[in-house]
GUFI-258619 format. One record per residue (C-alpha): x, y negated, z. Coordinates in steps of 0.05 Angstrom, whole numbers, padded with zeros to 5 digits, always signed. Layout:
% GUFI-258619
XYZ ...
END
This chain:
% GUFI-258619
+00000+00000+00000 +00022-00072-00008 +00046-00109+00054 -00002-00155+00089 +00011-00196+00151 -00034-00200+00212 -00007-00252+00260 +00063-00231+00280 +00050-00159+00258 +00059-00130+00188 +00017-00072+00161 +00065-00024+00128 +00028+00041+00115 -00036+00079+00127 -00032+00127+00186 -00054+00183+00139 +00010+00173+00098 +00055+00192+00157 +00063+00267+00163 +00088+00299+00227 +00143+00338+00192 +00176+00285+00150 +00198+00212+00156 +00166+00155+00116 +00206+00097+00089 +00172+00028+00090 +00190-00045+00086 +00170-00100+00134 +00193-00172+00130 +00247-00155+00080 +00276-00101+00126 +00280-00027+00109 +00247+00016+00163 +00234+00090+00175 +00170+00114+00209 +00166+00180+00247 +00115+00214+00292 +00136+00231+00363 +00078+00270+00392 +00017+00225+00386 +00060+00162+00381 +00087+00128+00318 +00158+00102+00322 +00192+00053+00275 +00268+00047+00269 +00317+00011+00223 +00317+00051+00159 +00392+00063+00150 +00437+00111+00186 +00491+00074+00226 +00543+00122+00198 +00547+00103+00125 +00481+00067+00112 +00444+00127+00082 +00369+00119+00077 +00339+00157+00136 +00273+00164+00098 +00310+00215+00055 +00324+00258+00117 +00285+00312+00152 +00249+00324+00218 +00277+00384+00255 +00270+00405+00328 +00247+00338+00353 +00301+00299+00315 +00306+00255+00253 +00364+00286+00215 +00404+00243+00166 +00409+00278+00099 +00480+00257+00086 +00520+00280+00146 +00468+00313+00191 +00469+00261+00246 +00409+00275+00291 +00367+00221+00325 +00316+00234+00379 +00247+00218+00351 +00223+00184+00414 +00284+00143+00433 +00324+00137+00369 +00387+00157+00406 +00436+00201+00369 +00442+00272+00395 +00516+00289+00399 +00581+00251+00404 +00579+00175+00401 +00508+00166+00425 +00492+00112+00374 +00420+00087+00379 +00375+00066+00322 +00345-00002+00330 +00270+00006+00345 +00211-00039+00328 +00145-00043+00363 +00087-00008+00328 +00012-00003+00336 -00044+00030+00298 -00106-00010+00280 -00163+00012+00234 -00121+00069+00208 -00063+00024+00190 +00007+00025+00220 +00030-00045+00240 +00102-00062+00257 +00131-00123+00293 +00199-00141+00263 +00241-00194+00297 +00283-00240+00254 +00355-00217+00247 +00401-00245+00299 +00440-00305+00275 +00496-00347+00303 +00570-00335+00304 +00626-00372+00271 +00623-00379+00196 +00674-00337+00161 +00718-00371+00110 +00712-00336+00043 +00756-00334-00019 +00742-00324-00093 +00774-00267-00132 +00820-00318-00165 +00850-00335-00097 +00869-00263-00082 +00939-00237-00094 +00948-00193-00155 +00989-00178-00217 +01002-00232-00269 +00958-00224-00330 +00965-00239-00404 +00919-00283-00445 +00855-00249-00468 +00874-00179-00444 +00888-00196-00371 +00921-00135-00339 +00898-00083-00390 +00970-00072-00412 +00985-00043-00344 +00933+00012-00349 +00950+00086-00357 +00888+00105-00396 +00883+00177-00371 +00898+00156-00299 +00867+00087-00290 +00854+00102-00217 +00929+00112-00205 +00943+00044-00237 +00897+00011-00186 +00921+00054-00128 +00994+00035-00142 +00974-00038-00136 +00953-00029-00063 +01026-00019-00043 +01045-00085-00077 +00985-00129-00065 +00951-00101-00004 +00882-00068+00008 +00844-00124-00026 +00873-00154-00089 +00855-00183-00157 +00859-00147-00224 +00837-00176-00291 +00800-00127-00336 +00808-00167-00399 +00777-00235-00382 +00734-00203-00329 +00758-00213-00257 +00756-00151-00213 +00768-00144-00139 +00804-00079-00121 +00785-00054-00051 +00822-00003-00009 +00793-00028+00057 +00742+00017+00091 +00701-00038+00123 +00694-00080+00060 +00681-00019+00016 +00624+00005+00061 +00594-00065+00064 +00592-00068-00012 +00562+00002-00020 +00510-00010+00034 +00488-00074-00001 +00464-00034-00062 +00418-00035-00099 +00398-00107-00084 +00465-00143-00082 +00506-00096-00126 +00493-00050-00185 +00534-00001-00225 +00579-00033-00277 +00536-00058-00334 +00593-00039-00379 +00569+00034-00373 +00507+00017-00413 +00547-00019-00466 +00594+00040-00478 +00540+00094-00476 +00535+00141-00535 +00466+00133-00566 +00441+00108-00498 +00456+00176-00468 +00433+00182-00396 +00418+00108-00386 +00345+00122-00366 +00363+00170-00309 +00372+00157-00235 +00448+00150-00240 +00443+00088-00284 +00375+00063-00260 +00373-00002-00221 +00321-00040-00181 +00249-00015-00182 +00265+00038-00234 +00316+00068-00186 +00267+00064-00128 +00215+00103-00168 +00263+00158-00190 +00305+00168-00128 +00252+00201-00083 +00234+00251-00137 +00306+00273-00145 +00321+00274-00070 +00260+00315-00051 +00277+00367-00104 +00346+00377-00073 +00325+00382+00000 +00343+00438+00048 +00278+00475+00035 +00291+00480-00039 +00364+00499-00029 +00344+00554+00020 +00295+00583-00031 +00348+00578-00086 +00404+00610-00046 +00394+00682-00072 +00398+00655-00143 +00462+00617-00126 +00493+00682-00101 +00471+00717-00165 +00506+00664-00208 +00567+00668-00162 +00570+00743-00176 +00573+00728-00250 +00634+00685-00237 +00664+00741-00196 +00654+00790-00253 +00685+00742-00302 +00747+00735-00259 +00751+00810-00248 +00751+00821-00323 +00826+00831-00328 +00888+00788-00320 +00909+00740-00375 +00985+00733-00386 +00980+00657-00388 +00932+00654-00329 +00860+00631-00328 +00832+00563-00343 +00792+00563-00279 +00765+00493-00290 +00730+00514-00355 +00701+00576-00320 +00676+00533-00263 +00643+00485-00312 +00603+00543-00338 +00585+00565-00267 +00559+00496-00247 +00518+00488-00311 +00486+00555-00296 +00471+00536-00224 +00442+00467-00242 +00398+00495-00298 +00371+00549-00251 +00357+00504-00191 +00335+00440-00225 +00300+00466-00286 +00283+00540-00273 +00325+00560-00333 +00370+00622-00334 +00420+00600-00388 +00479+00644-00365 +00537+00609-00400 +00585+00651-00358 +00569+00714-00396 +00543+00689-00463 +00585+00687-00525 +00580+00636-00581 +00557+00564-00575 +00535+00541-00505 +00508+00474-00480 +00569+00464-00436 +00613+00455-00498 +00570+00395-00518 +00566+00366-00448 +00642+00366-00441 +00649+00314-00497 +00609+00259-00463 +00652+00236-00404 +00718+00232-00442 +00685+00188-00495 +00655+00142-00442 +00722+00136-00407 +00758+00120-00473 +00708+00066-00490 +00710+00036-00420 +00784+00023-00428 +00784+00003-00501 +00811-00068-00514 +00756-00079-00565 +00688-00045-00575 +00708-00012-00641 +00648+00035-00641 +00601-00023-00657 +00632-00028-00726 +00669+00037-00738 +00651+00107-00717 +00711+00153-00713 +00705+00228-00728 +00703+00241-00653 +00645+00192-00645 +00606+00225-00701 +00620+00294-00671 +00595+00271-00603 +00532+00242-00633 +00517+00311-00662 +00529+00342-00594 +00483+00291-00560 +00427+00309-00609 +00438+00383-00593 +00436+00368-00518 +00371+00329-00523 +00341+00384-00566 +00358+00435-00511 +00329+00388-00458 +00265+00383-00500 +00259+00459-00495 +00269+00455-00420 +00214+00403-00415 +00166+00444-00458 +00178+00504-00413 +00166+00461-00351 +00099+00436-00379 +00079+00508-00395 +00094+00528-00323 +00051+00471-00296 -00006+00489-00343 -00004+00563-00324 +00002+00549-00249 -00037+00485-00231 -00018+00492-00157 +00053+00472-00176 +00029+00400-00185 +00021+00397-00109 +00085+00436-00092 +00134+00434-00150 +00188+00487-00147 +00244+00448-00182 +00266+00380-00204 +00239+00385-00274 +00169+00402-00250 +00173+00343-00200 +00194+00296-00256 +00136+00319-00301 +00085+00311-00245 +00113+00241-00231 +00109+00223-00305 +00037+00245-00309 +00016+00205-00247 +00057+00142-00260 +00051+00110-00329 +00116+00072-00316 +00154+00139-00313 +00172+00149-00386 +00188+00211-00425 +00258+00185-00436 +00267+00178-00360 +00248+00251-00352 +00298+00273-00406 +00354+00229-00379 +00345+00254-00308 +00352+00325-00335 +00416+00304-00370 +00441+00267-00308 +00434+00330-00267 +00470+00372-00319 +00528+00323-00325 +00535+00307-00251 +00525+00379-00229 +00576+00404-00279 +00635+00357-00273 +00638+00337-00200 +00629+00405-00167 +00670+00444-00219 +00729+00396-00213 +00728+00396-00137 +00729+00472-00138 +00786+00472-00189 +00826+00425-00144 +00811+00470-00084 +00840+00531-00122 +00900+00488-00141 +00914+00477-00067 +00901+00550-00050 +00952+00572-00102 +01005+00530-00067 +00985+00549+00004 +00982+00624+00016 +00975+00613+00091 +00909+00576+00077 +00884+00635+00036 +00901+00683+00093 +00863+00640+00143 +00803+00636+00097 +00803+00712+00088 +00805+00722+00163 +00746+00676+00174 +00706+00711+00120 +00722+00780+00149 +00695+00757+00217 +00634+00718+00192 +00613+00756+00129 +00617+00831+00137 +00631+00860+00069 +00652+00792+00044 +00581+00772+00022 +00527+00726+00050 +00467+00760+00080 +00427+00697+00091 +00428+00622+00082 +00444+00608+00155 +00513+00639+00148 +00535+00580+00105 +00539+00539+00169 +00587+00590+00201 +00648+00577+00158 +00684+00518+00190 +00752+00532+00160 +00725+00538+00089 +00687+00474+00100 +00753+00443+00124 +00786+00466+00059 +00731+00431+00020 +00737+00366+00060 +00813+00365+00054 +00808+00377-00021 +00760+00319-00029 +00805+00274+00013 +00867+00286-00030 +00834+00299-00098 +00766+00264-00099 +00734+00273-00167 +00709+00201-00161 +00771+00164-00137 +00744+00100-00167 +00675+00069-00160 +00663+00004-00197 +00602-00040-00181 +00585-00111-00200 +00549-00167-00164 +00476-00178-00182 +00479-00251-00159 +00526-00302-00128 +00540-00279-00058 +00589-00276+00000 +00610-00210+00032 +00668-00190+00077 +00705-00255+00066 +00696-00253-00010 +00657-00305-00051 +00632-00270-00114 +00595-00295-00174 +00542-00256-00212 +00576-00204-00256 +00641-00201-00216 +00666-00130-00211 +00689-00093-00148 +00730-00030-00155 +00729+00014-00093 +00787+00063-00086 +00759+00120-00045 +00823+00161-00042 +00867+00102-00024 +00819+00085+00033 +00823+00157+00060 +00898+00158+00055 +00903+00094+00096 +00862+00125+00153 +00910+00121+00213 +00882+00183+00247 +00908+00227+00191 +00980+00245+00208 +01022+00257+00146 +00965+00236+00101 +00995+00263+00037 +00999+00334+00064 +00945+00386+00050 +00924+00408+00119 +00852+00434+00127 +00863+00444+00202 +00859+00369+00212 +00784+00373+00200 +00770+00424+00255 +00738+00394+00316 +00791+00424+00362 +00844+00384+00326 +00861+00320+00364 +00868+00282+00299 +00794+00294+00287 +00772+00255+00348 +00803+00190+00324 +00777+00194+00253 +00737+00135+00227 +00681+00167+00184 +00674+00102+00144 +00742+00117+00111 +00719+00182+00079 +00666+00175+00025 +00673+00228-00029 +00598+00225-00044 +00594+00149-00039 +00561+00111+00017 +00497+00072+00031 +00429+00081-00001 +00458+00109-00066 +00497+00165-00034 +00499+00223-00082 +00432+00260-00078 +00466+00325-00099 +00514+00326-00039 +00481+00385-00004 +00478+00426-00067 +00550+00412-00084 +00575+00433-00015 +00532+00496-00018 +00561+00515-00086 +00632+00503-00061 +00622+00547+00000 +00593+00603-00042 +00650+00602-00091 +00706+00595-00040 +00677+00650+00003 +00675+00695-00058 +00747+00677-00076 +00772+00685-00004 +00739+00753+00003 +00757+00781-00065 +00818+00748-00096 +00889+00726-00084 +00904+00661-00121 +00973+00648-00151 +00997+00595-00199 +01008+00613-00272 +01044+00547-00284 +01088+00502-00244 +01038+00465-00200 +01083+00404-00200 +01066+00395-00274 +00991+00394-00262 +00967+00323-00273 +00905+00283-00253 +00864+00264-00314 +00808+00213-00305 +00753+00223-00356 +00700+00188-00314 +00713+00244-00263 +00782+00267-00242 +00802+00337-00266 +00866+00378-00261 +00902+00376-00329 +00945+00437-00345 +00921+00480-00288 +00923+00555-00300 +00919+00607-00246 +00924+00682-00234 +00867+00712-00194 +00888+00780-00169 +00833+00823-00138 +00846+00837-00065 +00851+00910-00044 +00789+00934-00008 +00800+00946+00067 
END
């Protein structure tokens, strides 16, 4: 319902809209709130988690607590106090129910304090630029993130870089980075350059590229389709796809080693298609042309165009551009088949309109009930899930295997944990995924040292001041997620791969600032696929730890980071030797 004011109270929702088993996000007086039921009472709290600003309305109600979706922080429904270390308390707001409406009293934000002096990007230190091209001549095109990371040592955690004639603030400071990411989507948006370099507008209608009201319409549909309930139901299918990967890797040794990253790309496409669209495409075992071969061409082209001195594709299409356009048409044709199957499922089982089983069904229901939800938005959200689910998770797993190949002691500790927790080396139920702390530590340490998104560029939606910076509309801010994590003082020897640092018994863990580690982003636009990605990683690493011994097939020192929108290991080949059965 639309907001209406009654005296000092603001009507935010009908009481019937607030279920007992899930939170409800509302807005009152320009402030984001979350409503929950605590017995017969209605409680209203500030709508963002104090950890990294995640929207609490995207969380769950479990055992008398509001659970943040991102990092599982638990807040008592009645008091708003965090259950666990820290004891942070959500700010509460008075509520009352009148004529079936929930009304909330929201006090004005506290003001006061000394004004902070702010500076413009031009006043920041930074490398000297050249006319017209700025600092583009300094860029290593396949490792742009490393160019910016190297600048931190020379210019500090906040410095200026000129991307052509466009000023860009480079940030390796945790506090400023989180402030910027929490200010989305109102104050900052994704770089508008992404739309200008897109191939045939690919993916620009999906939630990843959506802004403003379009993003607000799409985000809940995507988030609800990837919640714990759906993941629990999907878990047996995930294990079945993981077994396909196991069989592929048991299929005999290759003298030159395996291209594990390519295999993992197939795995993640299969998982995403099954969970999000109800499609068993099985690229792991199929021969001939597969959709993954077409998907793999998109990100490298976008990255090449982002760093091109001139937009050549507006006047000249290179053979690679024409080839990609053919692939894009094939991808959208495949997506059209997915959509047709989804519509057939809804027609055959009308009850699915009330309880969709996957993301595609949820998108189709939303499109039917909301005339603003276009057919292109449905297709682009399917494509967004395929691309995001493929690259990010597959590359993180490839980097994890890279580290395992160089650390046999880590493999031994993983195998010992699996032998204790998973008899027979296989999951018996979904709950066991929470009982693998060391494997989870391996994942966290991999993402700290080799984040697949080491660079997150946003731009200001309007003239504003934030964290001592005075930005104009269109000014870009580049957040260096790895550089921020490496500067975290609680991490002794930060360049060393040491999963044990993540275990709660480790004293380093107690001093860790969670704001300095953001592999899935931060704030309201935190990656909605975070839980699925972590689940996939645990399934694969448990399978590897139980069944294989990983060794390098190349000198690991020669493996390079390649940034093609996401960061992948270039030149990585591994031997996966089956472990002898006990």
